[in-house]
N, C-alpha and C positions, 0 to 999 in steps of 0.2 A: 377116497374118504377122506375128509377135515377131520383133523383131530383138533379140538379146543383145546389148548391148554390156562390153566389159573396161575397167575403172576403172584407166587405168595414170595414176600420179602418181609425177616425180620426188621423189627423197627429198629435195629442198631443199625442192621448192616443199608437201609433205607437214610437213614440219617445220613450215613457217609455217603453215599452215592450223590445226594441234595446237596452235600457243602461241596462237593468235587467240584459239581454243578456248578456254583456260585462262584468257587474261585475261579474257574474259567472266563464265565464270563466279567467279573469285575477285572480282568488280566488284560479283556479282550477291550473292555472300556477306555483301560487306563491305557493302552496302545493307541485308541483314538484319541485319548485327551492330548496325550504325547503329541502326538499328530498335528492335530486341529492349533496346540499351540507355534511347534514348529512350524506350521505355515501361517503365524501370525506373525511370527518373529519376522520370517523372508518377507515379509509385505513392508513390514515395518521399515525392515535396512531399506537403507538409499543411497543410491549410488550414482557417481556420473553414468555410468553404464546402462541405467535405467531409463536415460534420455539419450535422444540419436542426435539432436541437434548438437553442432557441433560448440556454442554458448550459450548458457541460461542462468536465470537467476531468480531465485523465490525470496522475494522482500516482504518484510510486516511494514503495514503501510506507519501505524501508529507509528512503531518507535527509530525505524527503518533500519534494523537491525538484521542480516542475514541471513534466513535459514537454510541456503543451500545454495551453490553455485557453482558452477563449471564452465571455466576460462573463462568466467563474465568480465574480465575487465578486456580481453581480445580485439584489441580495432576491429572493426568489420563494415558495410556497407550495412545499410540497415534499410532498405525502399523506402515505404510512407514513413518511416514510423520515427521521421523528424518531425511529420505536420506533427506532433504532440507536444513540441514546443512552440509551434503557432497557436496550438489551443489554448495553452498556458499564457504567451501572450495575449489574448486576445480576452479569456479570462483576468488578466491583470489589469487589461485596458477596460471594459467595463463597469470592474470595481473600482478605479478612479477616475471613472468622471467622462476617457479622454472617447469615448465611443459607446451609442448604447445601443439595444437589440432591436430598437425600431429605425434606426438610420440607413437611409436610402441611399446603396450607395451606384456609383453610375463605373461601368462597367471598361474602363479604356482601352488603345489600339492592343497593349498586351497583351491581351488574353485570346487575342487572335492566332497568336502563334504557340500555345500550347500544346502541347501532345498529352498521352497519358490518357488516365483515367478525367473525366470531366461530365459535364453536368450541361450541356450545348450552352454555353454563357457565349453572347459574341459583344464585341464592345456597342457600346450606348443600352447596352441592356440594365436594369434596375431591379438589387434586389437588397432585399432587409440584410442587418446584420447574421440577423438571427435565421436563417437562408444560407447563408454563406457558412457560417459555424454547422449548420445538419451540415452543407453536403460535403467539410471538410472531415466530420467524425463521422458519417454513415458511408460514405463512399467515396473519401479518399480524393476530390474531385480536386485538381490542378489548376483547374479553370477558376474555380472559387479560391482556393486558394490563393494565386495571383489576386486577387481582386479585393479578399480582404485585407493581405499585408500592404498594399494601397493604399487602401483606406488606416488603415494604425498607423503606420507610417512615412507613408507620400510615398514609398516606391519600396520595389522589390531590393533592391543592393541597401538600403536603408533597413529594411526589414528583417536582414539576413542579417547585415552587426546588431541590430536588437536584439537577436537568438542570439548569438554568441557571447557577448555582453550578459548573458544572462544565463550563458553555457558555466561562465566565469564567477560568478553571481552566488552559484550553486555549487562551484565547485568542483567539474566537472573536470578529469583531466586529458579522457578517452575522443573527446568529442569536441570534430571542426564541423562547421554548417560553412555552406556554400552556395547553396540555393535554400531554397523553404521549400520544395515541394518533394525532397527524396531521391531527386534523382541521381542517379551516380556521376559523380563530376570528380577528377582527380584531384586529393586530397581532405574528400570531403570519405570523415566516417563515423564513429560512433560505436557503443559497447552495451551487451544487456546493461553490465553494472549503473550504467550513465540513463540509458531510457527509462530503467527502473527509478531513478531518483527522479527525472524529469516527469514521470507518471506519477511518482508519490507527489511532486509540487501540486502538480494538477488536480488531484484527488483533495486537495484543500478547500477548492472547491464545487462543493456539492450539488451547484449548479448543470454542471460538465455532465452529468451522469441525464441531465436530462435526453441531453443529448447521446453520450455512447450505450445509451442502451437502447437506442431508439432499432427496431430490428425492420420495421417498413414504412417508411411517413411520403409526403409530399412535400415540396415546393414550390414557390412561385405562385402561389393560388390555387395549390393543384394541379397546374402544368408538366410538371415535373415530378417523377416518379423518383425515389430514392431505397435501397435495399441494403443492408447492409451486410460484408461479409464473414460477419465473426460468427461459425458457427455455435458456437457457444453460449449466444444469448441464448439459444432455443436446446443446449442440449445439457447443461450445465447450472448445478441451482446457485442461486447466489451471484452466478456475472455479471456485471454490471458493463461488461464491455470494455472498452479502451481504444485499440486502434489489431489493422491486421494491417502487413503488408506485403507484397511479392516480385522480383524482378530478376532477370535470370539470374546475375552476379549479385544479389544478398540473398536469392532464395526466396522462402516463404519465412515471414517472421511473424510476432504478435507479440504487444506488452497487453495483457488482461489484467483485470481485475474484479477480485469476487468476495462476498462479502457471508460467509456462515457463524453458529456460533459467537457472535460478541463481537471478532473481530476481521478486519479485510489483510488482503493476503495481495501483490501485484504480483505476477508472475511477467515474464520476457522471455524471450526463446528467439534467439537470430539462428537462420543460415541453414535452415531445415530442406529437405529436400524436394519435398512436398504439404500439401497443407492439411492432409490427413496426419501425415507425423508433426507438425505442428501444432494441432491442435492437441492430440493425443501426450505431447509431452508437456503440453499445458495443463491438462488434465492430469498428470501424475504429479505436476510438481503440486496444485491443489490439491490433491486426495491427501499427498506426504507434510504438507499443514498442516491441513482441517483434520486430518487423522491422529496428529501426531502431538497435537499442539494446543493446549487449552487458555483462558483470558485468566492472567489470574490480576484482580483486582484488591489491591495493599487492605486492611482495616486501618477504620482514621487514627493515626498515633496521637496520642499527647506528647504537647512540648513542655519543657520548661519555659518560664517566663525567660525574653532573649535581650539580654544588659546593654543599656542605651547611655553613650559616654556628650554630656555637656549635656541633655534632656532636660524637659521640664517634667518627666520622669522619669525614676532610674529603670525600670525596666519596660519594655512591652510583650505584649501578647501575641500569639505565632500560629499560623495551622500551616501544615504541608498539604501542597496544592493534590488535586483528584489525580490518579495517574492508572492503567494499565499496563501488563506486560505479557507475551509469549510467555508461554511455561511448560516444556513437556510436564506430558502426563503423569500426574501423579511424581512430580519434583515441585511440586508448592508448600509442601513442611521443613522443604529445606531454603527459602529463603529466607538469608538475613539483609539487615537493615545496617547501615552506621549513619549517623547523624553529625552534618560539618556543617557551623555555624560560622558565620564570618567573624574576624577576629576586628576589634576596635570598630563596633559601630555607633558611629557619631550622627548627634542630632545635627538638622533636623528627618525624622524619618515619617515617610508618604505611607500610609494606609497601601497594603499590597507590593508592598516595597522588597524588592528577595531580599531576604534576611543569610540564608546555607540554602543547603538541600539534604533529601533523604536519599543513599545508595542504596539501589540495593540489587544483593548480588545470588548468585548460585555456583554454588563449587566453585567458589573465587571469581566468579566471570560476571562481570557487570552484566546484569541484564536493561537498564537505564535510570535515572533522576530523577529525581522529581524536587522542585522547587520551594521552599519553606518561607513564608513570606508574611510580612505584620498584616495584622485585624487593627491598627490603630496608628492615628497621626501622634507622631511625639516631634513639639516644637524645641528647637533649640534656646536653651537657657539664654536668659540676658538680664541686664539689671533689673528693668520692672517685673520682668517674672519671678526672678529670684527674689522679690520683694512679698509679692504679692502670695507667693509658697510662703515666705515668713512668716506674714500679716494672720495667714491663715491659721499657719501653726502655734502662733500667739493666741490667737480668739479662743483656739480647743482646747487650750491650757487648763 
């Protein structure tokens, strides 16, 4: 027989049971919240052990500030990442009119002995400069590299000299070029830090993204298909390519750039054991940068008039050049500024002439600087201009 029993609780007793249940529920929720924030903090923490590569760096493109590094100055073989310098010299040659994208280049006999990655160029073949740049940027073609180098500098040796001159100009301390295609050679090396700086310089030419962001294309009037080995182009939002490289001695390497949240990062990874490790490390670097930093744009600052010595005007109007910096999330309000005006500014002063700078700091660490420039011209005071000023004052009396 089943016996049904009615449950009769007194109001006060029922209220007590409910309150106990609420307290237990809140305790459980609080423990989950604590667990969530603990997990979040562990994700935000980033150390060398998070990167499998022996050498790596994460760089802010706009400022050049290093956000993370792991033995970034260690000199290593870098496979075909050296071709980033080739692309930089090609962009410079295009800008100064030394070459054009439509130039027709005839390959000489040097190309017939080239090994490694190639797009099947033979001596006597005709290609446009644009096709050569595509082949170097997308498929790391050694034959296209040699033909392009010959066209820009006259010979590979002269081109390598230009590469080294540019390295010196950029202040690269860890880089020596012996050839232009990245093939291992005694005495040739670079570092993650230097490769990042070359990549940063290359990105100052927006046109290069038309080529480094290509996943698949054709050259030579559709006769030759080219396919990128940079899987990040398909698998990471905002990546606009740059360069991969792999050899037995260098391991798997990559220098990649990505743009998200209104800023661009450069990630360089050298010496990975596998291509998968290379891409995973680059993703970890990008994730760290984009999830932990924001783009800080300073408010327009009002500046006092800047005094000018021996000028037709005693003061000149000035402004701070617009700028932006990366700041750890939540630290924007802690940024301080220092204004420095040059001493003894003498006429003549030209419009946009630098008159000083604003220094932006976070906890006494310099984030960056921005120039203070003149908004007007100020002529030097001479006898005739002084006479005109006196005459004007006299007439206004």
